[in-house]
C-alpha positions as CSV (number, residue, x, y, z in Angstrom):
1,X,-0.9,-25.2,-28.9
2,X,-4.6,-24.5,-28.2
3,X,-5.9,-21.0,-27.3
4,X,-6.6,-22.0,-23.6
5,X,-3.2,-23.3,-23.2
6,X,-1.5,-20.2,-24.7
7,X,-3.8,-18.0,-22.6
8,X,-2.7,-19.6,-19.5
9,X,1.0,-19.4,-20.3
10,X,0.7,-15.5,-21.3
11,X,-1.7,-14.4,-18.2
12,X,0.5,-16.6,-15.9
13,X,3.7,-15.1,-17.2
14,X,2.2,-11.7,-16.5
15,X,1.1,-12.5,-13.2
16,X,4.4,-14.0,-12.2
17,X,5.9,-10.6,-13.5
18,X,4.0,-8.7,-11.2
19,X,4.4,-10.8,-8.1
20,X,8.1,-10.9,-9.0
21,X,8.2,-7.0,-9.0
22,X,6.2,-6.7,-5.8
23,X,8.7,-9.0,-3.9
24,X,11.7,-6.9,-5.4
25,X,10.1,-3.5,-4.3
26,X,8.4,-4.5,-1.0
27,X,7.5,-1.3,1.0
28,X,9.6,-1.1,4.0
29,X,8.6,2.2,5.4
30,X,5.3,4.2,5.5
31,X,6.9,6.6,2.8
32,X,7.6,3.7,0.7
33,X,4.0,2.3,1.2
34,X,2.2,5.8,0.5
35,X,4.3,7.5,-2.0
36,X,7.2,4.9,-3.0
37,X,9.7,7.0,-1.2
38,X,9.0,10.1,-3.3
39,X,11.9,9.0,-5.8
40,X,10.2,7.8,-9.0
41,X,11.4,9.1,-12.2
42,X,8.8,11.5,-14.1
43,X,8.9,9.0,-17.2
44,X,8.3,5.8,-15.2
45,X,5.6,7.8,-13.1
46,X,3.9,8.8,-16.1
47,X,3.8,5.4,-17.5
48,X,2.6,4.2,-13.9
49,X,-0.3,6.9,-14.1
50,X,-1.2,5.7,-17.5
51,X,-1.7,2.2,-16.2
52,X,-3.4,3.7,-13.1
53,X,-5.7,5.6,-15.1
54,X,-6.5,3.4,-18.1
55,X,-8.9,1.1,-16.1
56,X,-11.1,-1.8,-17.2
57,X,-13.4,1.1,-18.5
58,X,-10.7,2.5,-20.7
59,X,-9.4,-0.9,-22.0
60,X,-12.6,-3.1,-21.9
61,X,-15.6,-0.6,-22.1
62,X,-14.5,2.3,-23.8
63,X,-14.4,1.0,-27.5
64,X,-17.5,-0.7,-26.9
65,X,-19.5,2.4,-25.7
66,X,-18.3,4.1,-28.7
67,X,-19.2,1.2,-31.0
68,X,-22.8,1.5,-29.5
69,X,-22.9,5.2,-29.3
70,X,-21.2,6.2,-32.5
71,X,-20.3,9.8,-32.6
72,X,-21.6,10.5,-28.9
73,X,-19.2,7.9,-27.4
74,X,-16.5,10.6,-28.1
75,X,-17.4,12.2,-25.0
76,X,-15.5,9.9,-22.8
77,X,-12.4,10.6,-24.9
78,X,-12.7,14.2,-24.5
79,X,-13.6,14.4,-20.8
80,X,-11.1,11.6,-19.7
81,X,-8.2,13.3,-21.8
82,X,-9.4,16.9,-20.8
83,X,-9.2,16.2,-17.1
84,X,-5.5,15.3,-17.6
85,X,-4.8,18.9,-18.9
86,X,-6.8,20.4,-15.9
87,X,-4.9,18.0,-13.6
88,X,-1.3,19.0,-15.2
89,X,-2.1,22.7,-15.2
90,X,-4.4,23.4,-12.1
91,X,-3.5,20.8,-9.5
92,X,-0.6,18.5,-9.7
93,X,2.4,21.0,-9.3
94,X,0.6,22.7,-6.4
95,X,-0.4,19.5,-4.6
96,X,3.3,18.2,-5.1
97,X,4.6,21.6,-3.7
98,X,2.6,21.2,-0.4
99,X,4.3,17.9,0.2
100,X,1.8,15.7,1.9
101,X,1.0,11.9,1.3
102,X,-2.9,12.1,0.8
103,X,-5.6,14.3,-0.5
104,X,-7.5,14.4,2.9
105,X,-4.1,15.5,4.5
106,X,-4.0,18.4,2.1
107,X,-7.6,19.1,2.8
108,X,-7.1,18.7,6.6
109,X,-3.9,21.1,6.7
110,X,-5.3,23.6,4.0
111,X,-8.5,24.1,5.8
112,X,-7.0,23.6,9.3
113,X,-9.5,21.3,10.4
114,X,-9.5,17.5,11.1
115,X,-13.1,17.6,10.4
116,X,-12.6,19.0,6.8
117,X,-10.2,15.8,6.5
118,X,-12.7,13.6,7.7
119,X,-15.3,14.6,5.2
120,X,-12.7,14.3,2.5
121,X,-11.9,10.6,3.5
122,X,-15.7,9.9,3.5
123,X,-15.9,11.4,-0.1
124,X,-12.7,9.7,-1.4
125,X,-13.9,6.2,0.1
126,X,-17.2,6.7,-1.5
127,X,-15.9,7.6,-4.9
128,X,-12.9,5.0,-4.8
129,X,-15.0,2.2,-3.8
130,X,-17.7,3.1,-6.6
131,X,-14.7,3.0,-9.2
132,X,-13.3,-0.3,-8.0
133,X,-16.5,-2.1,-8.7
134,X,-16.2,-1.2,-12.5
135,X,-12.4,-2.8,-12.0
136,X,-13.7,-6.0,-10.4
137,X,-16.3,-6.2,-12.9
138,X,-13.9,-6.1,-15.8
139,X,-11.6,-8.7,-14.1
140,X,-14.7,-11.1,-14.0
141,X,-15.5,-10.7,-17.5
142,X,-11.8,-11.3,-18.5
143,X,-11.4,-14.3,-16.5
144,X,-14.8,-16.1,-17.2
145,X,-14.1,-15.9,-21.0
146,X,-10.4,-16.6,-21.2
147,X,-9.6,-18.8,-18.4
148,X,-12.6,-20.9,-18.5
149,X,-13.7,-20.2,-15.1
150,X,-16.8,-18.6,-13.4
151,X,-17.3,-15.0,-13.0
152,X,-17.0,-15.4,-9.3
153,X,-14.0,-17.3,-9.3
154,X,-12.6,-14.9,-11.8
155,X,-13.0,-12.2,-9.5
156,X,-11.6,-14.2,-6.3
157,X,-8.6,-14.7,-8.3
158,X,-8.1,-11.1,-9.2
159,X,-8.4,-10.1,-5.5
160,X,-5.6,-12.7,-4.6
161,X,-3.3,-11.1,-7.2
162,X,-3.9,-7.7,-6.2
163,X,-3.4,-8.6,-2.5
164,X,0.1,-10.0,-3.2
165,X,1.4,-7.2,-4.9
166,X,-0.5,-4.2,-3.4
167,X,-0.6,-5.2,0.3
168,X,3.0,-6.2,0.5
169,X,4.5,-3.8,-2.0
170,X,2.4,-0.7,-1.2
171,X,2.9,2.6,-3.5
172,X,6.5,1.3,-4.4
173,X,5.4,-2.2,-5.4
174,X,2.5,-0.8,-7.2
175,X,4.5,1.9,-9.0
176,X,6.8,-0.5,-10.7
177,X,4.1,-3.3,-11.3
178,X,1.9,-0.6,-13.3
179,X,5.0,0.1,-15.3
180,X,5.1,-3.4,-16.3
181,X,1.1,-3.4,-16.5
182,X,1.2,-0.4,-18.8
183,X,3.5,-2.0,-21.1
184,X,1.2,-5.4,-21.1
185,X,-1.8,-3.4,-21.6
186,X,-0.8,-1.0,-24.4
187,X,0.8,-3.8,-26.4
188,X,-2.6,-5.9,-26.1
189,X,-4.6,-2.9,-27.0
190,X,-2.6,-1.8,-30.0
191,X,-1.2,-5.0,-31.5
192,X,-4.8,-6.6,-32.6
193,X,-5.9,-2.9,-33.9
194,X,-2.8,-3.2,-36.0
195,X,-3.8,-6.5,-37.4
196,X,-7.4,-5.8,-38.1
197,X,-6.5,-2.1,-39.6
198,X,-4.4,-4.2,-42.1
199,X,-7.0,-6.6,-42.7
200,X,-9.8,-4.1,-43.5
201,X,-7.6,-1.0,-44.9
202,X,-4.2,-2.2,-45.5
203,X,-3.0,0.6,-43.2
204,X,-1.1,-0.5,-40.1
205,X,-2.2,2.5,-38.0
206,X,-5.8,2.3,-37.0
207,X,-5.7,6.0,-36.0
208,X,-5.3,6.4,-40.1
209,X,-7.2,3.3,-40.9
210,X,-10.4,4.7,-39.7
211,X,-10.3,7.5,-42.4
212,X,-8.6,5.2,-45.0
213,X,-10.2,3.1,-47.6
214,X,-12.2,0.2,-47.2
215,X,-10.5,-2.7,-49.1
216,X,-13.3,-4.6,-50.2
217,X,-15.2,-1.8,-51.8
218,X,-12.9,1.1,-52.2
219,X,-15.1,3.5,-50.0
220,X,-14.0,5.0,-46.9
221,X,-13.9,2.6,-43.9
222,X,-16.2,5.3,-41.9
223,X,-18.4,5.5,-44.9
224,X,-19.0,1.6,-44.9
225,X,-19.7,1.7,-41.4
226,X,-22.3,4.5,-41.6
227,X,-23.8,2.5,-44.5
228,X,-24.1,-0.9,-42.8
229,X,-25.4,0.8,-39.7
230,X,-28.1,2.9,-41.3
231,X,-29.1,-0.3,-43.6
232,X,-29.6,-2.3,-40.3
233,X,-31.8,0.5,-38.7
234,X,-29.0,1.7,-36.0
235,X,-28.6,5.3,-37.2
236,X,-25.6,6.9,-39.1
237,X,-22.3,5.9,-37.0
238,X,-20.5,9.2,-37.6
239,X,-23.2,11.6,-36.4
240,X,-25.3,9.3,-34.0
241,X,-25.5,10.1,-30.3
242,X,-28.2,8.8,-28.0
243,X,-27.9,11.6,-25.6
244,X,-28.9,15.4,-26.0
245,X,-26.2,18.2,-26.7
246,X,-26.8,19.5,-23.1
247,X,-26.0,15.8,-21.8
248,X,-22.8,15.8,-23.9
249,X,-21.7,18.9,-22.6
250,X,-22.5,18.1,-18.8
251,X,-21.1,14.6,-19.1
252,X,-17.7,15.7,-20.5
253,X,-17.3,18.3,-17.9
254,X,-18.2,15.8,-15.2
255,X,-15.5,13.5,-16.5
256,X,-12.9,16.2,-16.7
257,X,-13.2,17.6,-13.6
258,X,-13.8,14.1,-12.1
259,X,-10.5,13.0,-13.8
260,X,-8.8,15.9,-11.8
261,X,-10.6,15.1,-8.6
262,X,-9.7,11.2,-8.3
263,X,-7.5,10.7,-5.2
264,X,-5.9,7.3,-6.7
265,X,-4.6,9.7,-9.8
266,X,-3.7,12.9,-7.6
267,X,-1.7,10.6,-5.1
268,X,0.9,9.6,-8.1
269,X,2.2,13.3,-8.0
270,X,3.2,12.6,-4.7
271,X,5.9,10.0,-5.8
272,X,8.1,12.1,-7.7
273,X,11.1,14.3,-6.2
274,X,10.5,17.6,-7.3
275,X,7.6,19.9,-8.2
276,X,8.6,20.2,-11.9
277,X,8.6,16.5,-11.9
278,X,4.9,16.4,-10.9
279,X,4.1,18.7,-14.1
280,X,6.5,16.4,-16.3
281,X,4.9,13.0,-15.0
282,X,1.2,14.7,-16.1
283,X,2.8,15.5,-19.6
284,X,4.2,12.0,-20.0
285,X,1.0,10.5,-18.7
286,X,-0.9,12.2,-21.4
287,X,1.4,10.8,-24.1
288,X,1.3,7.3,-22.9
289,X,-2.7,7.6,-22.6
290,X,-3.0,9.2,-25.9
291,X,-1.6,5.9,-27.6
292,X,-4.5,4.1,-26.3
293,X,-7.1,6.8,-26.7
294,X,-6.5,7.6,-30.3
295,X,-6.6,4.0,-31.0
296,X,-9.9,3.5,-29.4
297,X,-12.2,5.1,-32.1
298,X,-10.5,2.8,-34.7
299,X,-11.2,-0.1,-32.6
300,X,-14.9,0.7,-32.2
301,X,-15.6,1.2,-35.8
302,X,-13.9,-2.0,-36.9
303,X,-15.2,-4.1,-34.2
304,X,-18.9,-2.9,-34.9
305,X,-18.2,-3.8,-38.7
306,X,-16.6,-7.2,-37.9
307,X,-19.4,-8.0,-35.7
308,X,-22.2,-7.2,-38.3
309,X,-20.2,-9.2,-40.9
310,X,-20.1,-12.4,-38.8
311,X,-23.7,-12.6,-38.4
312,X,-24.4,-11.3,-42.1
313,X,-22.4,-12.3,-44.9
314,X,-23.7,-9.4,-47.1
315,X,-21.8,-6.8,-45.0
316,X,-18.5,-7.1,-46.6
317,X,-19.7,-8.0,-50.2
318,X,-22.4,-5.3,-50.4
319,X,-25.4,-7.7,-51.4
320,X,-28.9,-8.0,-49.9
321,X,-28.5,-7.6,-46.2
322,X,-32.0,-9.2,-45.6
323,X,-31.7,-12.2,-47.9
324,X,-32.1,-15.5,-46.2
325,X,-28.8,-17.1,-47.7
326,X,-26.8,-14.0,-46.1
327,X,-27.9,-14.7,-42.5
328,X,-25.9,-17.4,-40.8
329,X,-27.5,-20.2,-39.3
330,X,-27.5,-20.5,-35.5
331,X,-26.1,-23.9,-35.6
332,X,-23.3,-22.7,-37.8
333,X,-22.3,-19.7,-35.8
334,X,-18.6,-19.2,-35.2
335,X,-16.6,-20.5,-32.3
336,X,-16.1,-17.0,-30.9
337,X,-19.8,-16.8,-30.3
338,X,-20.2,-20.1,-28.8
339,X,-17.4,-19.2,-26.4
340,X,-18.9,-15.9,-25.2
341,X,-22.6,-17.4,-24.9
342,X,-21.1,-19.6,-21.9
343,X,-20.5,-16.1,-20.0
344,X,-24.0,-15.1,-20.6
345,X,-22.6,-11.7,-22.2
346,X,-23.7,-12.9,-25.7
347,X,-27.3,-14.1,-26.2
348,X,-29.4,-15.5,-29.0
349,X,-33.3,-15.9,-28.9
350,X,-34.8,-17.1,-32.2
351,X,-38.2,-15.0,-32.2
352,X,-39.3,-16.0,-35.6
353,X,-38.1,-19.7,-35.2
354,X,-36.3,-19.9,-38.4
355,X,-33.1,-21.0,-36.9
356,X,-31.3,-17.9,-38.3
357,X,-29.6,-15.1,-36.3
358,X,-31.1,-11.6,-37.3
359,X,-29.4,-8.7,-35.8
360,X,-31.3,-5.4,-36.6
361,X,-32.3,-2.5,-34.5
362,X,-35.8,-3.1,-32.5
363,X,-36.2,1.0,-32.3
364,X,-35.9,1.7,-36.2
365,X,-36.7,-1.5,-37.8
366,X,-35.7,-1.8,-41.4
367,X,-38.3,-2.5,-44.0
368,X,-36.4,-5.2,-45.6
369,X,-36.2,-7.0,-42.4
370,X,-39.8,-7.1,-41.7
371,X,-40.5,-8.3,-45.3
372,X,-38.0,-11.1,-44.5
373,X,-40.0,-12.3,-41.5
374,X,-38.0,-10.6,-39.1
375,X,-39.9,-10.4,-35.6
376,X,-37.4,-8.5,-33.4
377,X,-33.7,-8.2,-32.6
378,X,-32.4,-11.7,-31.9
379,X,-28.8,-11.1,-30.9
380,X,-27.8,-9.4,-27.5
381,X,-24.1,-8.3,-27.1
382,X,-22.9,-6.8,-24.0
383,X,-20.6,-3.9,-25.2
384,X,-18.3,-4.9,-22.4
385,X,-17.1,-7.7,-24.6
386,X,-16.4,-5.7,-27.9
387,X,-12.6,-5.3,-27.2
388,X,-11.9,-8.7,-26.0
389,X,-13.8,-10.6,-28.5
390,X,-12.6,-8.3,-31.3
391,X,-9.5,-10.5,-32.1
392,X,-11.3,-13.6,-32.0
393,X,-14.1,-12.2,-34.6
394,X,-11.4,-11.2,-36.7
395,X,-9.7,-14.3,-36.5
396,X,-6.5,-13.2,-35.3
397,X,-3.6,-15.8,-34.2
398,X,-4.3,-17.4,-30.6
399,X,-1.2,-15.6,-29.2
400,X,-2.9,-12.1,-30.0
401,X,-6.0,-13.2,-28.3
402,X,-4.2,-14.4,-25.1
403,X,-2.3,-10.9,-25.1
404,X,-5.9,-9.1,-25.2
405,X,-6.9,-11.3,-22.2
406,X,-3.6,-10.1,-20.5
407,X,-4.1,-6.7,-21.3
408,X,-7.5,-6.4,-20.0
409,X,-6.5,-8.1,-16.7
410,X,-3.6,-5.7,-16.5
411,X,-5.8,-2.6,-16.9
412,X,-8.4,-3.6,-14.4
413,X,-5.8,-4.8,-11.7
414,X,-3.5,-1.7,-12.2
415,X,-6.2,0.7,-11.4
416,X,-7.9,-1.5,-8.5
417,X,-4.4,-1.4,-6.9
418,X,-4.1,2.3,-7.1
419,X,-7.8,2.7,-5.6
420,X,-7.1,0.3,-2.9
421,X,-4.2,2.2,-1.9
422,X,-5.9,5.8,-1.8
423,X,-8.5,3.8,0.4
424,X,-5.9,2.1,2.5
425,X,-3.9,5.4,3.1
426,X,-7.2,7.6,3.8
427,X,-8.1,5.0,6.6
428,X,-4.7,4.2,8.1
429,X,-2.9,7.7,7.6
430,X,-5.8,10.3,7.6
431,X,-8.1,8.6,10.2
432,X,-6.0,6.1,12.2
433,X,-2.5,8.1,12.7
434,X,-3.8,11.7,12.4
435,X,-7.0,11.5,14.2
436,X,-7.5,8.4,16.5
437,X,-4.0,7.2,17.4
438,X,-1.5,10.1,16.7
439,X,1.2,8.1,18.8
440,X,1.0,5.0,16.5
441,X,4.5,4.0,15.4
442,X,5.6,3.6,11.9
443,X,5.7,0.0,12.0
444,X,2.0,-0.1,13.4
445,X,0.8,2.4,10.6
446,X,2.5,0.2,8.0
447,X,0.6,-2.8,9.5
448,X,-2.7,-1.0,9.7
449,X,-2.3,0.3,6.1
450,X,-1.9,-3.4,5.0
451,X,-4.8,-4.6,7.1
452,X,-7.1,-1.7,5.8
453,X,-5.9,-2.5,2.2
454,X,-6.7,-6.3,2.6
455,X,-10.3,-5.4,4.0
456,X,-10.9,-3.0,0.9
457,X,-9.9,-5.9,-1.5
458,X,-12.6,-8.2,0.3
459,X,-15.4,-5.3,-0.1
460,X,-14.1,-4.5,-3.6
461,X,-14.4,-8.2,-4.9
462,X,-18.0,-8.4,-3.1
463,X,-19.2,-5.3,-5.0
464,X,-17.7,-6.7,-8.1
465,X,-19.6,-9.8,-7.9
466,X,-22.8,-7.5,-7.4
467,X,-22.3,-4.5,-9.9
468,X,-24.8,-1.7,-10.4
469,X,-24.0,-1.2,-13.9
470,X,-21.8,-2.0,-16.8
471,X,-18.1,-1.1,-16.3
472,X,-17.8,2.1,-17.8
473,X,-21.1,3.3,-16.5
474,X,-20.2,2.4,-13.0
475,X,-16.8,4.3,-13.5
476,X,-18.7,7.4,-14.9
477,X,-20.6,7.4,-11.5
478,X,-17.3,7.5,-9.5
479,X,-16.2,10.2,-11.6
480,X,-19.4,12.3,-10.8
481,X,-18.7,11.7,-7.1
482,X,-15.2,12.9,-7.3
483,X,-16.1,15.8,-9.4
484,X,-18.7,16.8,-7.2
485,X,-16.7,16.7,-3.8
486,X,-13.0,16.5,-4.1
487,X,-12.2,18.7,-7.4
488,X,-14.1,22.0,-5.7
489,X,-12.2,21.6,-2.5
490,X,-8.9,21.3,-4.1
491,X,-9.4,24.1,-6.5
492,X,-10.8,26.5,-3.9
493,X,-8.0,25.3,-1.5
494,X,-5.3,26.5,-4.2
495,X,-6.8,29.4,-5.8
496,X,-9.1,31.0,-3.2
497,X,-7.1,31.9,0.1
498,X,-10.6,33.4,1.6
499,X,-12.0,29.9,1.4
500,X,-12.3,28.6,5.2
501,X,-13.2,25.3,6.7
502,X,-16.9,25.9,7.2
503,X,-17.1,26.7,3.4
504,X,-15.1,23.5,2.3
505,X,-17.0,21.2,4.7
506,X,-20.6,22.3,3.8
507,X,-19.5,22.5,-0.1
508,X,-18.1,19.0,-0.2
509,X,-21.2,17.5,1.8
510,X,-23.7,19.4,-0.4
511,X,-21.9,18.3,-3.7
512,X,-21.7,14.8,-3.1
513,X,-25.0,14.4,-1.3
514,X,-26.9,16.0,-4.1
515,X,-25.2,13.8,-6.5
516,X,-25.7,10.6,-4.6
517,X,-29.5,11.5,-4.3
518,X,-29.8,12.0,-8.0
519,X,-28.2,8.9,-8.9
520,X,-30.1,7.0,-6.1
521,X,-33.4,8.3,-7.4
522,X,-32.8,7.4,-10.9
523,X,-31.8,3.8,-9.7
524,X,-35.0,3.7,-7.8
525,X,-33.0,3.0,-4.5
526,X,-34.3,6.3,-3.1
527,X,-37.9,7.5,-3.1
528,X,-40.4,9.9,-1.3
529,X,-43.9,8.8,-1.3
530,X,-46.3,11.5,-2.6
531,X,-43.8,13.4,-4.3
532,X,-44.6,11.8,-8.0
533,X,-46.4,15.3,-8.9
534,X,-43.3,17.1,-8.5
535,X,-41.3,14.6,-10.7
536,X,-38.7,14.7,-7.8
537,X,-37.4,11.3,-6.4
538,X,-40.6,9.6,-7.7
539,X,-39.1,7.2,-9.9
540,X,-38.9,9.5,-12.8
541,X,-35.6,9.2,-14.6
542,X,-33.4,12.1,-15.5
543,X,-36.0,14.7,-13.9
544,X,-33.4,17.6,-13.6
545,X,-33.2,19.1,-17.3
546,X,-33.0,15.7,-18.7
547,X,-29.5,15.2,-17.4
548,X,-28.6,11.6,-16.9
549,X,-27.2,10.5,-13.3
550,X,-23.8,9.5,-14.9
551,X,-23.3,13.0,-16.1
552,X,-24.6,14.8,-13.0
553,X,-21.3,15.2,-11.1
554,X,-21.0,18.7,-13.0
555,X,-24.1,19.8,-11.4
556,X,-23.0,18.7,-8.2
557,X,-19.7,20.5,-8.5
558,X,-21.5,23.7,-9.1
559,X,-23.6,23.1,-6.1
560,X,-20.3,22.5,-4.0
561,X,-18.8,25.8,-5.4
562,X,-22.0,27.8,-4.7
563,X,-22.3,26.5,-1.2
564,X,-18.7,26.8,-0.3
565,X,-18.7,30.5,-1.5
566,X,-21.8,31.5,0.4
567,X,-21.0,29.9,3.5
568,X,-17.4,31.3,3.3
569,X,-18.8,34.7,3.1
570,X,-20.9,34.5,6.3
571,X,-18.3,32.7,8.3
572,X,-14.8,33.9,9.7
573,X,-11.8,34.1,7.2
574,X,-9.1,31.5,7.6
575,X,-6.2,32.5,10.0
576,X,-3.5,34.6,8.4
577,X,-0.8,32.0,8.5
578,X,-3.2,29.7,6.2
579,X,-3.7,32.6,3.9
580,X,-0.1,32.9,3.4
581,X,0.4,29.3,2.9
582,X,-2.0,29.5,-0.1
583,X,0.1,32.2,-1.4
584,X,3.3,30.4,-0.9
585,X,1.8,27.2,-2.4
586,X,1.0,29.1,-5.7
587,X,4.4,30.5,-6.1
588,X,5.8,28.7,-9.5
589,X,9.4,28.5,-8.8
590,X,11.3,26.1,-6.5
591,X,10.9,22.5,-5.2
592,X,10.7,23.3,-1.6
593,X,7.7,21.8,0.0
594,X,5.4,24.0,2.2
595,X,3.7,22.8,5.2
596,X,0.4,24.1,7.0
597,X,1.1,24.2,10.4
598,X,-0.8,25.3,13.5
599,X,-3.7,23.0,12.9
600,X,-7.0,24.0,15.2
């Protein structure tokens, strides 16, 4: 059976499974729609949280980023995993004890202000919408390559699948669909990694294979990647990082606190029966996430080695990397390159006219390449294809390649559904029901939620077709927006009973405002004429201490904390019952939910 036929079969079977689960678990009430009735088992919730969390950025982009950045790419592993520790220890149990459906509802009740809730809704929609862009971009990449359709058609198909199981199933349908999606994506990620680790090191565990011996030469696999990378001018893989130490630190912090502030992840802890189940869910989620995250460094190194070996025969044999006979002719390129060229994510430009593919580093040109007539790097490889193309590069069986396609789609669709639900609940529950139409019936609210989600899917699809950055880069900006706005408000709401509504509102507005301003200035979207001499908003990239926009969320969070603290000190303290509420939420024992009443 051909690869195309097997791919259609495997992907079609997974889509049928998702839709079947959605029909079986269709939401019949607002409780089902928003929090799956609050009765999900902690282990299943941990698995669903893992799928919700491990998006297209984790499945498709992360290993590609590590392959491109080397050692520096480890910040994604540290930031995204460390954020779950913060979430499990500092937020999840307390938010579950509070007993509300959504993050804006917690903010509104804790800060006794509908205005605070409105600001939280705006921050949630901005961060979640930015995050969705990365998911829909991933959907387009996977569909365009494996199903033989255009990127546009791929995004439209993805929108249709999410519409069916998210709009009709709500959180209940999404939860059980995400359990299935986790199983698909983790098998799709680990099975090819096991095959390739066996090929290169003889060890079936890629985590151990990364530090094991490379079969062809007897040297360590990591040492082999280092040698090939440095010989080709790319820098030593095990120590290479393209960003400064300050950026590494700030970027990691931004990803950590952004993780703990993402509404689509936080809402998962409202779906379990008891407070202790929220903490247990976070622990299980860490276990399920760790399976993929500990595999990713091995996948990255092996993919990088296999890519170089494809275009240069001497990589595996240890011969002259710049000899003409070792570089392959473009007309003899393998089938996987031809298939990925169609997507536009892999491109060849014959700069010296010799008809051979020469893949070296333009910024640090190796001497042997120049002597061999090299005139510049001729191969452009989008880092988002590394994981998806890796099984093809390694010539694995067609069913493994098809499984990877299904896994990439599962990762993107599962997170997109969680984000869409967060946006939908913010609009239908926090804005419509709580503020504009308090007398809205449950049936009417359920309909409004579905309409809001359907509208959000259309917007997400449009943005997926017009993304501002590669998948993981866009997602990193979303983390920064959540870090600078939602995380500080939640932390201060739980651990600072003196924090009032004025401080929270000003802090959220300042945090997300400064972060968006910095991102827009870097992207050239925002410009103030006449400020070039200041280096501020004048088109100069990374003007604040050299910090990259994707890492600026940590600075935005500091601004949020500082503004909120100062404003709270010069404005009236919260009402007495709110201060007691905060104390009650922090009591570690018992599962009884508390409620903030007397909203003003």
